VEXDREN-2710 file (C-alpha; in Angstrom, 1 decimal):
% VEXDREN-2710
k/r/px/py/pz
1/UNK/49.6/209.7/87.8
2/UNK/46.9/208.3/90.1
3/UNK/47.8/207.0/93.6
4/UNK/47.9/203.2/93.4
5/UNK/44.8/201.7/94.9
6/UNK/46.6/198.4/95.6
7/UNK/48.5/199.9/98.5
8/UNK/45.4/200.3/100.6
9/UNK/45.0/196.6/100.7
10/UNK/48.6/196.4/101.9
11/UNK/48.1/199.1/104.6
12/UNK/44.9/197.4/105.9
13/UNK/46.8/194.0/105.9
14/UNK/49.6/195.5/107.9
15/UNK/47.2/197.1/110.4
16/UNK/45.5/193.7/111.0
17/UNK/48.7/191.8/111.2
18/UNK/50.2/194.2/113.7
19/UNK/47.1/194.1/115.8
20/UNK/47.4/190.3/115.8
21/UNK/51.1/190.3/116.7
22/UNK/51.1/192.9/119.4
23/UNK/47.8/191.7/120.9
24/UNK/49.3/188.3/121.4
25/UNK/52.6/189.6/122.8
26/UNK/50.8/191.9/125.2
27/UNK/49.1/189.1/127.1
28/UNK/51.6/186.3/126.4
29/UNK/53.8/186.5/129.6
30/UNK/50.7/186.5/131.8
31/UNK/49.3/183.4/129.9
32/UNK/52.6/181.6/130.5
33/UNK/52.6/182.4/134.2
34/UNK/48.9/182.2/135.2
35/UNK/47.6/179.4/132.9
36/UNK/50.6/177.3/131.8
37/UNK/52.2/177.8/135.3
38/UNK/55.7/178.6/134.2
39/UNK/57.6/180.6/136.8
40/UNK/58.6/184.2/136.1
41/UNK/62.1/183.3/134.8
42/UNK/60.8/180.5/132.6
43/UNK/58.1/182.8/131.2
44/UNK/60.6/185.5/130.5
45/UNK/62.9/183.0/128.7
46/UNK/60.0/181.7/126.5
47/UNK/58.8/185.2/125.7
48/UNK/62.2/186.4/124.6
49/UNK/62.9/183.2/122.7
50/UNK/59.7/183.8/120.7
51/UNK/60.8/187.4/120.0
52/UNK/64.3/186.1/119.1
53/UNK/62.8/183.7/116.5
54/UNK/60.5/186.4/115.1
55/UNK/63.5/188.7/114.4
56/UNK/65.9/186.0/113.2
57/UNK/63.5/184.6/110.6
58/UNK/63.4/187.8/108.5
59/UNK/66.8/186.7/107.1
60/UNK/65.2/183.6/105.6
61/UNK/62.1/185.4/104.6
62/UNK/64.1/187.8/102.5
63/UNK/66.0/185.0/100.9
64/UNK/62.8/183.1/100.1
65/UNK/61.2/186.2/98.7
66/UNK/64.0/187.5/96.5
67/UNK/65.5/184.2/95.3
68/UNK/62.6/181.8/95.0
69/UNK/58.9/182.7/95.5
70/UNK/58.7/186.5/95.1
71/UNK/57.2/188.8/97.7
72/UNK/53.5/188.1/97.0
73/UNK/53.7/184.3/97.4
74/UNK/56.1/184.6/100.3
75/UNK/53.6/186.8/102.2
76/UNK/50.7/184.6/101.4
77/UNK/52.3/181.3/102.3
78/UNK/54.0/182.5/105.5
79/UNK/50.9/184.4/106.6
80/UNK/49.0/181.1/106.4
81/UNK/51.6/179.5/108.7
82/UNK/51.2/182.6/110.9
83/UNK/47.4/182.1/111.1
84/UNK/47.8/178.4/111.9
85/UNK/50.1/179.4/114.8
86/UNK/47.5/181.8/116.1
87/UNK/44.8/179.1/116.0
88/UNK/47.1/176.6/117.7
89/UNK/47.9/178.9/120.6
90/UNK/44.2/179.8/120.9
91/UNK/43.5/176.1/120.9
92/UNK/46.0/175.6/123.7
93/UNK/44.1/178.1/125.9
94/UNK/40.8/176.3/125.0
95/UNK/42.1/172.8/125.8
96/UNK/41.2/172.9/129.5
97/UNK/40.7/169.1/129.5
98/UNK/44.2/168.5/128.3
99/UNK/47.1/167.9/130.7
100/UNK/49.2/170.8/131.5
101/UNK/52.2/169.4/129.6
102/UNK/50.1/169.0/126.4
103/UNK/48.8/172.5/126.8
104/UNK/52.3/173.7/127.0
105/UNK/53.4/171.8/123.9
106/UNK/50.5/173.3/121.9
107/UNK/51.3/176.8/123.1
108/UNK/55.0/176.4/122.2
109/UNK/54.2/175.0/118.8
110/UNK/51.9/178.0/118.2
111/UNK/54.7/180.4/119.2
112/UNK/57.1/178.8/116.8
113/UNK/54.7/179.0/113.9
114/UNK/53.9/182.6/114.7
115/UNK/57.6/183.5/114.9
116/UNK/58.2/181.9/111.5
117/UNK/55.2/183.7/110.0
118/UNK/55.6/187.2/111.4
119/UNK/59.4/187.2/110.9
120/UNK/59.2/185.8/107.4
121/UNK/56.8/188.4/106.1
122/UNK/58.5/191.3/108.0
123/UNK/61.0/192.2/105.3
124/UNK/58.5/191.7/102.5
125/UNK/55.3/193.7/103.2
126/UNK/56.7/197.2/103.2
127/UNK/59.0/196.6/100.2
128/UNK/56.0/195.0/98.3
129/UNK/54.1/198.2/98.9
130/UNK/57.0/200.2/97.5
131/UNK/56.9/198.0/94.4
132/UNK/53.4/199.3/93.6
133/UNK/54.8/202.8/92.7
134/UNK/56.3/204.0/89.4
135/UNK/59.6/205.8/90.2
136/UNK/60.7/208.5/90.0
137/UNK/57.3/209.8/88.8
138/UNK/55.5/208.7/92.0
139/UNK/58.3/209.4/94.5
140/UNK/56.1/211.9/96.5
141/UNK/53.4/209.3/96.7
142/UNK/55.9/206.7/97.9
143/UNK/57.0/208.9/100.8
144/UNK/53.3/209.4/101.8
145/UNK/52.8/205.6/101.6
146/UNK/55.5/204.9/104.1
147/UNK/54.2/207.5/106.5
148/UNK/50.7/205.9/106.3
149/UNK/52.3/202.5/106.6
150/UNK/54.2/203.5/109.7
151/UNK/51.1/205.0/111.2
152/UNK/49.1/201.7/110.6
153/UNK/51.8/199.8/112.5
154/UNK/51.6/202.0/115.5
155/UNK/47.8/202.2/115.3
156/UNK/47.5/198.4/115.3
157/UNK/49.9/198.2/118.2
158/UNK/48.1/201.0/120.1
159/UNK/44.6/199.5/119.7
160/UNK/45.6/195.9/120.4
161/UNK/47.6/196.7/123.5
162/UNK/44.6/198.5/124.8
163/UNK/41.8/196.1/123.8
164/UNK/43.5/192.7/124.3
165/UNK/44.0/193.0/128.1
166/UNK/40.3/194.0/128.4
167/UNK/39.4/190.8/126.5
168/UNK/41.7/188.8/128.8
169/UNK/40.4/190.2/132.1
170/UNK/37.0/191.7/131.4
171/UNK/35.5/188.3/130.5
172/UNK/35.5/185.1/132.5
173/UNK/35.5/181.7/130.9
174/UNK/36.1/178.0/131.8
175/UNK/35.8/178.9/135.5
176/UNK/38.8/181.2/135.5
177/UNK/39.1/184.9/136.4
178/UNK/40.4/185.6/132.9
179/UNK/39.6/184.5/129.3
180/UNK/42.7/183.9/127.3
181/UNK/40.9/182.1/124.5
182/UNK/39.1/185.4/123.7
183/UNK/42.3/187.4/124.1
184/UNK/44.1/185.1/121.6
185/UNK/41.1/184.4/119.5
186/UNK/40.5/188.0/118.4
187/UNK/44.1/188.5/117.2
188/UNK/43.7/185.1/115.4
189/UNK/40.6/186.4/113.6
190/UNK/42.4/189.6/112.7
191/UNK/45.2/187.6/111.1
192/UNK/42.7/185.7/109.0
193/UNK/41.2/189.0/108.0
194/UNK/44.6/190.3/107.1
195/UNK/45.2/187.3/104.7
196/UNK/41.7/187.8/103.1
197/UNK/42.3/191.5/102.5
198/UNK/45.8/190.9/101.1
199/UNK/44.6/188.2/98.6
200/UNK/41.6/190.3/97.5
201/UNK/44.0/192.9/96.2
202/UNK/45.9/190.5/93.9
203/UNK/44.4/191.7/90.7
204/UNK/45.6/195.2/91.4
205/UNK/49.2/194.4/92.5
206/UNK/52.3/194.8/90.5
207/UNK/54.0/191.5/91.2
208/UNK/57.7/191.3/90.3
209/UNK/59.5/188.1/89.8
210/UNK/62.3/187.1/92.2
211/UNK/65.8/188.2/91.3
212/UNK/69.2/187.5/92.6
213/UNK/69.2/187.9/96.4
214/UNK/71.8/190.4/97.7
215/UNK/71.9/188.6/101.0
216/UNK/72.9/185.4/99.4
217/UNK/75.4/187.2/97.1
218/UNK/77.0/189.0/100.1
219/UNK/77.5/185.9/102.1
220/UNK/78.9/184.1/99.0
221/UNK/81.3/186.9/98.4
222/UNK/82.5/187.0/102.0
223/UNK/82.9/183.2/102.1
224/UNK/84.8/183.2/98.9
225/UNK/87.1/186.0/100.0
226/UNK/88.0/184.3/103.3
227/UNK/88.6/181.0/101.5
228/UNK/91.0/182.6/99.0
229/UNK/92.7/184.7/101.6
230/UNK/93.5/181.5/103.7
231/UNK/94.9/179.9/100.6
232/UNK/97.3/182.8/100.1
233/UNK/98.6/182.7/103.7
234/UNK/102.0/181.3/102.7
235/UNK/102.4/183.4/99.5
236/UNK/103.6/187.0/99.1
237/UNK/100.4/188.0/97.3
238/UNK/98.7/190.7/99.3
239/UNK/95.6/192.9/98.5
240/UNK/94.5/196.2/100.0
241/UNK/91.5/194.7/101.7
242/UNK/90.7/191.1/102.5
243/UNK/87.4/191.2/100.5
244/UNK/89.4/192.0/97.4
245/UNK/90.5/188.3/97.3
246/UNK/87.0/187.6/95.9
247/UNK/87.8/189.7/92.7
248/UNK/88.1/186.7/90.6
249/UNK/84.4/185.9/91.0
250/UNK/82.7/189.2/92.0
251/UNK/82.8/192.6/90.4
252/UNK/84.5/195.6/91.9
253/UNK/81.2/197.3/92.6
254/UNK/79.9/194.2/94.5
255/UNK/83.0/194.1/96.6
256/UNK/82.9/197.9/97.3
257/UNK/79.3/197.8/98.3
258/UNK/79.8/194.9/100.7
259/UNK/82.8/196.7/102.2
260/UNK/80.5/199.7/102.8
261/UNK/77.9/197.5/104.4
262/UNK/80.4/195.8/106.7
263/UNK/81.5/199.2/107.9
264/UNK/78.0/199.9/109.1
265/UNK/77.4/196.3/110.4
266/UNK/80.6/196.7/112.5
267/UNK/78.8/199.5/114.4
268/UNK/75.8/197.3/114.8
269/UNK/77.7/195.0/117.2
270/UNK/76.7/196.8/120.4
271/UNK/73.1/197.3/119.3
272/UNK/71.6/194.0/120.6
273/UNK/72.1/195.2/124.2
274/UNK/69.7/198.0/123.6
275/UNK/67.0/195.6/122.5
276/UNK/67.7/193.4/125.5
277/UNK/66.5/196.3/127.6
278/UNK/63.8/197.6/125.4
279/UNK/61.9/194.3/124.9
280/UNK/61.7/193.6/128.6
281/UNK/58.8/196.1/128.6
282/UNK/56.6/193.1/127.5
283/UNK/58.1/190.6/130.0
284/UNK/59.8/191.9/133.2
285/UNK/58.0/195.2/133.3
286/UNK/54.6/193.6/132.7
287/UNK/55.4/191.2/135.6
288/UNK/56.4/194.2/137.7
289/UNK/53.0/195.8/136.9
290/UNK/51.2/192.7/138.2
291/UNK/52.4/193.8/141.7
292/UNK/51.0/197.3/141.5
293/UNK/47.7/199.0/142.1
294/UNK/46.0/199.9/138.8
295/UNK/42.9/201.4/140.2
296/UNK/41.9/204.8/138.8
297/UNK/39.1/206.0/141.1
298/UNK/37.9/209.0/139.1
299/UNK/37.3/206.7/136.1
300/UNK/36.0/203.9/138.2
301/UNK/38.3/201.6/136.3
302/UNK/41.3/199.4/137.0
303/UNK/44.2/199.4/134.5
304/UNK/45.4/195.9/133.7
305/UNK/49.1/195.2/134.1
306/UNK/49.6/194.3/130.4
307/UNK/47.8/197.5/129.4
308/UNK/50.8/199.6/130.5
309/UNK/52.4/198.5/127.2
310/UNK/49.9/200.8/125.4
311/UNK/52.0/203.8/126.7
312/UNK/54.8/203.0/124.3
313/UNK/53.1/203.3/120.9
314/UNK/51.1/206.2/122.2
315/UNK/54.2/208.1/123.3
316/UNK/56.0/207.2/120.1
317/UNK/53.3/208.9/118.0
318/UNK/53.4/211.9/120.4
319/UNK/57.2/212.1/120.7
320/UNK/58.2/211.9/117.0
321/UNK/57.0/215.5/116.1
322/UNK/58.2/216.8/119.4
323/UNK/61.7/215.5/118.9
324/UNK/61.9/216.7/115.3
325/UNK/60.7/220.2/116.1
326/UNK/62.0/220.8/119.6
327/UNK/64.4/218.2/121.0
328/UNK/66.7/217.8/118.1
329/UNK/67.1/221.5/117.4
330/UNK/68.0/222.1/121.0
331/UNK/70.5/219.2/121.0
332/UNK/72.1/220.7/117.8
333/UNK/72.8/223.9/119.7
334/UNK/75.0/222.0/122.2
335/UNK/76.8/220.0/119.5
336/UNK/74.8/216.8/119.3
337/UNK/73.9/216.6/115.6
338/UNK/75.4/213.4/114.2
339/UNK/73.4/210.1/114.1
340/UNK/76.0/208.2/116.1
341/UNK/75.8/210.8/118.9
342/UNK/72.0/210.5/119.1
343/UNK/72.3/206.7/119.1
344/UNK/74.7/206.8/122.0
345/UNK/72.5/209.2/124.0
346/UNK/69.5/206.8/123.3
347/UNK/71.5/204.0/124.8
348/UNK/72.3/206.0/128.0
349/UNK/68.6/206.8/128.3
350/UNK/67.7/203.1/128.1
351/UNK/70.1/202.5/131.0
352/UNK/68.4/205.3/133.0
353/UNK/65.0/203.7/132.3
354/UNK/66.3/200.5/133.9
355/UNK/67.6/202.4/136.9
356/UNK/64.2/203.9/137.4
357/UNK/62.6/200.4/137.1
358/UNK/65.0/199.2/139.8
359/UNK/63.9/202.0/142.0
360/UNK/60.2/201.0/141.5
361/UNK/61.0/197.4/142.1
362/UNK/62.9/198.2/145.3
363/UNK/59.9/200.4/146.4
364/UNK/57.6/197.4/145.8
365/UNK/59.8/194.9/147.7
366/UNK/60.3/197.1/150.7
367/UNK/62.6/196.3/153.5
368/UNK/63.4/192.9/155.1
369/UNK/64.2/192.0/158.7
370/UNK/67.8/192.8/159.4
371/UNK/69.6/191.2/162.3
372/UNK/72.7/192.6/163.9
373/UNK/75.9/190.6/164.4
374/UNK/75.5/188.2/167.3
375/UNK/71.7/188.4/167.2
376/UNK/69.0/185.9/166.3
377/UNK/65.2/186.0/166.3
378/UNK/62.8/183.7/168.0
379/UNK/59.2/183.3/166.7
380/UNK/56.5/181.3/168.5
381/UNK/53.1/180.9/166.7
382/UNK/50.3/180.3/169.2
383/UNK/47.8/177.9/167.6
384/UNK/45.3/178.1/170.5
385/UNK/42.3/180.4/170.9
386/UNK/43.3/181.2/174.4
387/UNK/46.1/182.8/176.4
388/UNK/49.5/181.1/176.8
389/UNK/52.2/182.1/179.3
390/UNK/55.8/181.7/178.5
391/UNK/58.5/181.3/181.2
392/UNK/62.2/181.0/180.8
393/UNK/65.2/181.9/182.8
394/UNK/66.7/183.4/179.6
395/UNK/63.6/185.5/178.7
396/UNK/61.2/187.9/180.4
397/UNK/57.7/186.5/181.0
398/UNK/55.5/186.7/177.9
399/UNK/51.8/186.3/177.6
400/UNK/50.6/185.2/174.2
401/UNK/47.0/186.1/173.5
402/UNK/44.7/183.9/171.3
403/UNK/46.5/183.0/168.0
404/UNK/49.1/185.6/168.7
405/UNK/52.7/185.3/167.5
406/UNK/55.8/186.0/169.7
407/UNK/58.7/187.7/167.9
408/UNK/61.8/188.6/169.9
409/UNK/65.4/189.3/169.2
410/UNK/68.0/187.5/171.3
411/UNK/71.7/188.1/171.7
412/UNK/73.4/184.7/171.1
413/UNK/76.6/183.5/172.8
414/UNK/77.4/181.1/170.0
415/UNK/76.3/180.1/166.5
416/UNK/73.3/178.4/168.0
417/UNK/72.1/179.0/171.5
418/UNK/69.6/176.6/173.2
419/UNK/67.7/177.0/176.5
420/UNK/64.7/175.5/178.4
421/UNK/61.3/177.1/178.1
422/UNK/57.9/176.5/179.8
423/UNK/54.5/177.0/178.2
424/UNK/51.4/177.3/180.5
425/UNK/48.0/177.2/178.9
426/UNK/45.0/179.0/180.3
427/UNK/42.4/176.6/181.6
428/UNK/40.0/177.8/179.0
429/UNK/42.2/176.5/176.2
430/UNK/40.7/173.2/175.7
431/UNK/38.9/170.6/177.8
432/UNK/40.6/168.0/175.6
433/UNK/44.0/168.7/177.0
434/UNK/45.1/166.3/179.7
435/UNK/47.8/168.8/180.8
436/UNK/48.1/172.5/180.5
437/UNK/51.9/172.7/180.9
438/UNK/54.7/171.9/178.5
439/UNK/58.4/172.0/179.3
440/UNK/60.6/172.1/176.2
441/UNK/63.6/173.9/174.8
442/UNK/64.2/176.3/172.0
443/UNK/67.2/177.2/169.9
444/UNK/68.2/180.5/168.4
445/UNK/70.6/180.6/165.4
446/UNK/72.8/183.7/165.0
447/UNK/71.7/185.9/162.1
448/UNK/68.6/183.8/161.4
449/UNK/65.0/183.5/162.5
450/UNK/64.0/180.3/164.2
451/UNK/60.2/179.5/164.4
452/UNK/58.1/177.2/166.5
453/UNK/54.5/176.3/166.3
454/UNK/52.6/175.7/169.6
455/UNK/49.9/173.1/168.8
456/UNK/48.3/170.0/170.1
457/UNK/49.4/166.3/169.7
458/UNK/46.3/164.3/170.7
459/UNK/45.5/165.6/174.2
460/UNK/48.9/167.3/175.0
461/UNK/50.6/170.5/174.2
462/UNK/53.3/170.2/171.5
463/UNK/56.0/172.6/170.3
464/UNK/57.0/172.0/166.7
465/UNK/60.2/173.5/165.3
466/UNK/59.6/174.7/161.7
467/UNK/62.7/173.5/159.9
468/UNK/66.2/174.3/161.1
469/UNK/65.8/178.0/160.5
470/UNK/62.9/180.0/159.2
471/UNK/64.2/180.6/155.7
472/UNK/61.1/182.3/154.3
473/UNK/62.3/184.9/151.8
474/UNK/60.7/187.3/149.5
475/UNK/60.8/186.0/145.9
476/UNK/62.9/188.2/143.6
477/UNK/59.8/189.1/141.5
478/UNK/57.9/190.4/144.6
479/UNK/54.9/188.0/144.7
480/UNK/53.4/187.3/148.2
481/UNK/54.5/184.2/150.0
482/UNK/51.9/182.2/152.0
483/UNK/52.9/179.5/154.4
484/UNK/50.4/177.2/156.2
485/UNK/50.9/176.0/159.8
486/UNK/48.2/173.5/160.8
487/UNK/47.5/171.0/163.5
488/UNK/47.7/167.3/162.7
489/UNK/43.9/166.8/162.7
490/UNK/43.7/169.1/159.7
491/UNK/46.3/167.2/157.6
492/UNK/43.6/165.4/155.5
493/UNK/42.0/168.7/154.5
494/UNK/42.5/170.9/151.4
495/UNK/42.7/174.7/151.7
496/UNK/41.0/176.5/148.8
497/UNK/41.6/180.2/148.0
498/UNK/39.0/182.0/146.0
499/UNK/39.4/185.4/144.5
500/UNK/37.1/187.8/146.3
501/UNK/36.4/189.9/143.2
502/UNK/35.5/187.0/140.9
503/UNK/34.7/184.2/143.5
504/UNK/36.7/181.8/141.4
505/UNK/39.2/179.3/142.7
506/UNK/42.8/180.5/142.5
507/UNK/44.7/177.7/144.2
508/UNK/44.2/174.6/146.3
509/UNK/46.7/173.6/149.0
510/UNK/47.0/170.2/150.5
511/UNK/47.7/170.3/154.2
512/UNK/49.4/166.9/154.6
513/UNK/52.7/168.6/155.1
514/UNK/54.2/172.0/155.8
515/UNK/53.5/174.0/152.6
516/UNK/54.8/177.3/151.4
517/UNK/53.3/178.9/148.3
518/UNK/53.8/181.9/146.0
519/UNK/50.4/183.4/145.4
520/UNK/49.3/186.3/143.2
521/UNK/48.5/189.5/145.0
522/UNK/44.8/190.0/145.9
523/UNK/42.0/189.5/148.3
524/UNK/40.9/185.9/148.9
525/UNK/38.4/183.9/150.9
526/UNK/39.9/180.8/152.4
527/UNK/37.9/177.6/152.7
528/UNK/38.7/174.2/154.3
529/UNK/36.6/171.9/152.2
530/UNK/33.3/173.9/152.3
531/UNK/34.0/175.6/155.6
532/UNK/34.8/179.3/155.4
533/UNK/37.9/180.1/157.4
534/UNK/39.1/183.6/156.8
535/UNK/39.5/186.6/154.5
536/UNK/43.1/187.1/153.3
537/UNK/44.6/190.2/151.8
538/UNK/47.9/189.3/150.3
539/UNK/50.0/192.3/149.4
540/UNK/53.1/192.5/147.1
541/UNK/56.4/191.3/148.6
542/UNK/54.7/190.2/151.8
543/UNK/55.8/187.1/153.8
544/UNK/52.7/185.5/155.4
545/UNK/52.0/182.6/157.7
546/UNK/48.4/181.3/158.0
547/UNK/47.9/179.5/161.3
548/UNK/45.1/176.9/161.3
549/UNK/44.1/174.8/164.3
550/UNK/41.1/172.8/165.3
551/UNK/39.9/174.0/168.8
552/UNK/36.6/172.9/170.5
553/UNK/35.0/171.7/167.3
554/UNK/35.8/174.6/165.1
555/UNK/38.8/175.8/163.1
556/UNK/40.6/178.9/164.3
557/UNK/42.8/180.9/161.9
558/UNK/45.1/183.8/162.0
559/UNK/47.1/185.4/159.2
560/UNK/50.5/186.6/160.5
561/UNK/52.3/189.0/158.2
562/UNK/56.0/188.6/159.0
563/UNK/57.4/191.0/156.3
564/UNK/55.6/193.6/154.2
565/UNK/56.0/195.1/150.8
566/UNK/54.3/198.1/149.3
567/UNK/51.2/198.2/147.0
568/UNK/52.2/201.3/145.1
569/UNK/50.2/202.7/142.1
570/UNK/50.9/201.5/138.6
571/UNK/51.6/205.1/137.6
572/UNK/55.0/204.7/139.2
573/UNK/56.0/202.9/135.9
574/UNK/55.2/206.0/133.8
575/UNK/58.7/207.7/134.2
576/UNK/60.6/204.6/133.1
577/UNK/58.3/204.1/130.1
578/UNK/58.7/207.8/129.1
579/UNK/62.5/207.5/129.3
580/UNK/62.5/204.2/127.4
581/UNK/60.3/205.6/124.7
582/UNK/62.6/208.6/124.3
583/UNK/65.5/206.2/124.1
584/UNK/63.6/204.3/121.3
585/UNK/63.1/207.5/119.3
586/UNK/66.8/208.4/119.5
587/UNK/68.2/204.9/119.1
588/UNK/65.8/203.0/116.9
589/UNK/64.8/205.6/114.3
590/UNK/68.2/207.2/114.1
591/UNK/70.0/203.8/113.7
592/UNK/67.5/202.9/110.9
593/UNK/68.2/206.2/109.1
594/UNK/72.0/205.8/109.7
595/UNK/71.9/202.4/108.1
596/UNK/69.9/203.6/105.1
597/UNK/72.0/206.7/104.4
598/UNK/75.4/205.0/104.9
599/UNK/74.7/201.7/103.0
600/UNK/75.1/201.4/99.2
601/UNK/71.8/201.1/97.3
602/UNK/72.3/197.4/96.6
603/UNK/73.0/196.7/100.3
604/UNK/69.9/198.3/101.9
605/UNK/68.0/195.0/102.2
606/UNK/71.0/193.3/103.7
607/UNK/71.4/196.1/106.3
608/UNK/67.6/195.9/107.0
609/UNK/67.9/192.2/107.7
610/UNK/71.0/192.6/109.9
611/UNK/69.3/195.4/111.8
612/UNK/66.5/193.0/112.6
613/UNK/69.0/190.4/113.7
614/UNK/70.2/192.8/116.4
615/UNK/66.8/192.6/118.0
616/UNK/66.9/188.8/117.9
617/UNK/70.2/188.6/119.6
618/UNK/69.2/191.2/122.2
619/UNK/66.3/189.0/123.2
620/UNK/68.7/186.0/123.3
621/UNK/70.8/188.0/125.9
622/UNK/67.7/188.3/128.1
623/UNK/67.2/184.5/127.9
624/UNK/70.8/183.9/129.0
625/UNK/70.6/186.3/132.0
626/UNK/67.2/184.9/133.0
627/UNK/68.5/181.4/132.9
628/UNK/71.3/182.2/135.3
629/UNK/68.8/183.1/138.1
630/UNK/71.5/184.6/140.3
631/UNK/69.7/187.5/141.8
632/UNK/67.5/187.3/144.9
633/UNK/65.9/190.7/144.0
634/UNK/64.7/191.6/140.5
635/UNK/65.9/195.2/141.2
636/UNK/69.5/194.0/141.2
637/UNK/69.0/192.4/137.8
638/UNK/67.6/195.7/136.4
639/UNK/70.7/197.5/137.8
640/UNK/73.0/194.9/136.1
641/UNK/71.3/195.6/132.7
642/UNK/71.6/199.3/133.3
643/UNK/75.3/199.1/134.1
644/UNK/76.0/196.8/131.1
645/UNK/74.1/199.2/128.9
646/UNK/76.3/202.1/130.0
647/UNK/79.4/200.0/129.3
648/UNK/78.0/198.9/126.0
649/UNK/77.5/202.5/124.9
650/UNK/81.0/203.5/126.0
651/UNK/82.4/200.8/123.8
652/UNK/80.1/202.0/121.0
653/UNK/81.4/205.5/121.3
654/UNK/85.0/204.2/121.0
655/UNK/84.1/202.1/118.0
656/UNK/82.4/205.1/116.2
657/UNK/85.1/207.6/116.8
658/UNK/87.0/206.7/113.6
659/UNK/83.9/206.3/111.5
660/UNK/83.7/208.6/108.4
661/UNK/80.3/209.5/107.3
662/UNK/79.6/208.8/103.6
663/UNK/77.5/210.9/101.2
664/UNK/76.2/208.4/98.8
665/UNK/73.5/210.6/97.2
666/UNK/71.2/207.7/97.5
667/UNK/68.0/208.2/95.5
668/UNK/66.0/205.7/97.7
669/UNK/64.0/207.7/100.2
670/UNK/64.6/207.3/103.9
671/UNK/61.5/206.0/105.4
672/UNK/60.2/205.0/108.8
673/UNK/58.9/201.6/107.9
674/UNK/58.0/198.6/110.0
675/UNK/61.6/198.1/111.2
676/UNK/61.3/201.4/113.1
677/UNK/58.8/199.6/115.4
678/UNK/61.1/196.7/116.2
679/UNK/59.5/195.6/119.4
END
């Protein structure tokens, strides 16, 4: 029999749809932070809620397909919703004249529509392709179809995660250093092409009418059994299994099949935690990559932070044959043969990947100032372009050069120690000063840094205390901190930072009050109105103070770096990505095969839907942890996930100890379909 021509329409449709989905996901978290101005925690929450919805909606897509519309109509109708969602989120990035809140509403609406669409068609496309074959005569062709289908998924993912970041960063539009309308627009066009290709193949498709939905049947049986079991609580009637209480309405085969499925679903309980770790490659790990140096000199090219996601599908394609021919045979020699053993090992590898990501994050953040017990730090920022002498009976004599900063450690005698201090300005400081001397006092708080700004109030020296203590801290995500100290005569000015590479405005800072800002890493030119002030190089996890003061008709400036991070190369992420990909191969593919081999034939669609639900709930876990916002350093959050993953796998091992493998002689071939690529 000839190979069905209709499946090529389905394979091309899947390639375009996966290109659209992964292309959007690749740049989504950067769109949320850089354009919609959500902070890193909020962006992570939105990202993982979108993934949660995308993997929760397959349950409803399967019900809609099998009970009401059939696969073809379900795919078409939900794909149209999907395409509308793509157009809406593209429109949100184009709506530069809209308020920020309206842009946000549009983007969130687009994400909801996309989640409904992509999730709804997820359980339908691969099974609709399987419907095109006559079995058992074309069973060999069917296996080949699923291999090609799986390849198209990874090919779409690989290409989109490579191309979309280039579209985002390689083109500038609307006065920005990036072009998200293009990055979202191309996937939107691919989704429209996917619908067109799929509809064009209609005359060749074998379209089956919807039948009784096994998911609905299973839930009905479980509900009926529980209801009858509760009604028999006071009676002496007992059955061998609680599901057998549904035997008045459901056949023995239906009950037996559901029992077998529940045995497998019981082992699915720890699975969400793996996906909680795995899917952070697109959120937390991408944000981590924004703090790293992607420059590859020998290629004269800079790798974008979101392009690191291309490593996963690439490594998946490389690792599958390596694991089948080398890794698994070696594991078998040491006794690791059974699927549940491989799944456990995959979970431990995911934990190791997060330990490695914590090491990288800690390397980026670098050290912070540590004060000993009974010790405090005094900082004095000199705002003048001349020398200042500092005298105090409690301190040695210090001479501060032009715009220099004094940083000394002082042993305190109490929680807060105060003492007098005298500042003597050099005669060249300013002819506008009526006096060159200032007698004041400073306080030093134990265990803290206390900062003062030496500036001018009209024609006199003034010493301003900057808050009670200098509580500048590195953000947990490692972005640079920039604080502005300015004299009063600059308070009506606006400081503008322009990206040196693209000469585009990044942020505008009003100088009316003391301001502290989190700024993306990079090199900037600073302007006061149209006056060039200084070049700034803001590195990851650095704490910076920019001193601005008007002296003799011009503005003096000095960037003081109080704490430094490390601008390490993006290649540092490769080990954690390699380990996580190995974990995916052992966990994801093996769990899919385990579910298919251990589930009764009639329950395979139910197990597929529940398997997707574990991805949804895994992303919900990330949302919950991100909402807590407890950790001051992202590395500690990574270590928490790693530790919980180890605990999760230990519980899984205990749960699986009593499991007895079934040999169901299932005629349905085991395939690596779309569910294998669950992220």
